[in-house]
Structures are given as structure tokens and as C-alpha cells.
N, C-alpha and C positions, 0 to 999 in steps of 0.2 A: 591624834588622828584628825584628819580634815573632816569638817562637819558634813560635807556632801557625801563623802565616802561612808561616814557613819550612818547617814540616813538611808543610803542605798543598801547597806548591810542589814539594817533594821527592816527595811521593806522586803528584802530577800527572805529573811527569817520569818516574817509575818506571812508571806505567801507560802513558804514551806510548811508552816503550821496548818494553814488553811487546806493545803493539798493533802497533808496526812490525815486531817480530820475528815475530809471528804472521802478519802480512800477507805477509811475505817467504817464510814456510814453504810448501813445496809441500804442497798438500792442506790449506790452512788451515781450521780449524774455524769455520764461520759463527756458531755459537752462542757460541763463545769471543770472536770478534770483536765481536759485539753486546754481550756482557757487558762487555768492556773499554771499548768506546765509552761505554756507560752510566755506568760507574764514572768514566771520565775527565770526562764532562760533569758528574756529580754533584760531583766535587772542584772543577771549574772554577767551578760555581755557589757552592760554599762559599767559595772564594777571593774571588769577586766580592762576596758578602754581607759577608765579613769586612772587605774594603777599604772598602766603602761605609759600613759602621758606623763604622769608624775615621775616615773623612773627615768624617762628620757629628758626631762627638763633640767 
């Protein structure tokens, strides 16, 4: 696996864990949840772009 893709996947998993932890927390911060969701989506888009670029190369 390409090292950049591996790092992106690790980042996505780390954000996902943080998001789940925040959702479980009593009195979860809605702004933090929104921020984490946006970060997770941004990384997911990067993973998708990276894999599509590699598939077409």
C-alpha cells in the first residue's frame, strides 16, 4: 500500500474514533461534532481522489 494512502486511512480512523468518543460523551459539543464530521469527510474525499488517480494511471 502506498504510504500516503496508508496515512490518510490512519487519519480517517483516528478522526472516526474521536467522533465516536465525542458522541458518547455526556453533553457532547455540537460544534466539535460538526468539525470532526467535516474533517472525516475531507479525508474520505482525499482517499477517494487518491485511489481514483492511481486507478487511472
